[in-house]
N, C-alpha and C positions, 0 to 999 in steps of 0.2 A: 249587210248594211254598209253603206259607203259613208266615210267620214272625211270632212274637210279639215285641213290643218295648215299652220303657217308659223313662221317666226313672228316676233313681236311687230316688226314694221311691215310685214307682208311681202318682202322681197323674195323669200323662199316660200312657195305655197305648193300644196300637194293634196292628193286624195289617197285614201287607203280603204280597202275593202275587207270585211270580215266581221267577226263577233269578238268583242272585248270580254273575255271570260274572267281575266284577272290582269293585274299589272305587276311587273317585277320591280322591286325596290332593291337596287344593288348598292353594296357598301364599299365598292372599290374607290380609289382615290379620286377619280373623276366624277362618278355618278353621285357620290356622297356630297361633293361640293356643289354640283348642279341641282341636285334634288329631283332628278328625272324619275318618272314612273313609266316604265317601258311596256309596250305592247308589241309583240313580234308577229310579223306577217310575212308570207312568201313575197320576195322582191317583185314578182309579177303582179301582185295585188297593190302595189304602190305606184303612183303616177304623179309626175310633176305637173303643176298648173303654171308655175312661174319660177324662174331662177335656177333652172337645171344646171347651167354651167356657171353660176355665180357664187355658189357656196364655197367657203374655205373648208379645208379638211384637216383634221388632227388625228394622228395615230400615235399610240403609246404602247408601252409594255411589249407585247408580242407582235405588235404592228398588224393585227388581223382585222380590226374593226375600224372602219372609216367614219369618224364622227364628223358630221356636217354641221357647220354653224354659219350664221349670217355675218358677213363682213361689215354690215351697217349697224345692226342692233346687238349682235353678239349672241343671240339666242340659238340654242341647238335643238332643232325640232326632230331630228332623225339621224340614224346611223345606218350603215350598210355593212354586212358581213356574211358569214356562212354559219349554218347550224352544224351540230356535230356530225350530221350525215353528209355535209358538203353542199347542201342546198343554199342558194342565195336568199338572204332574208333582209328585211328592213326592221330596225328597232325604232319604234315611233314613241317619242315623248308624249304621252297622253295629255300632259298639261298644255300642249300646243294644239290640241284638237278643239274644234268648235262644239259647244253644247255637250261636253262630257264632264260629268261630275265625278272626279276621281275619288272623292271620299266615299262613294257608294260601291266601289269596286273592290273585290277581294285583292289583298296585297300578298304577294309571295316574296319573302325576304331571301335574297341571293347573296351568299358570302363571296363576293368578288375580290375582297381584300386578301383572302387566303388562297386564291387560285394561282 
């Protein structure tokens, strides 16, 4: 299935392909403040619709995840990084997807605080 998503103002818009089987709720210092519910897809299944070169990027801790956020509205709809095998992935904030009810999805709690 293909999903459409964006930041609040629409400056950063994208599509992502796959099946949302669960969302990850991380308790690291950044995710717990943002309230993101993450869905991970291969980077090749993520495509920009608008704003590819307009996002601001924030990295912290080990500097391996590029958290992209809109410089206009401040929303962070996605991040880019690598999975444990070294494959490029997109971590999509499912709260920024159209027509997705995150309350119906299984939640996996990840202890990012103690990693």
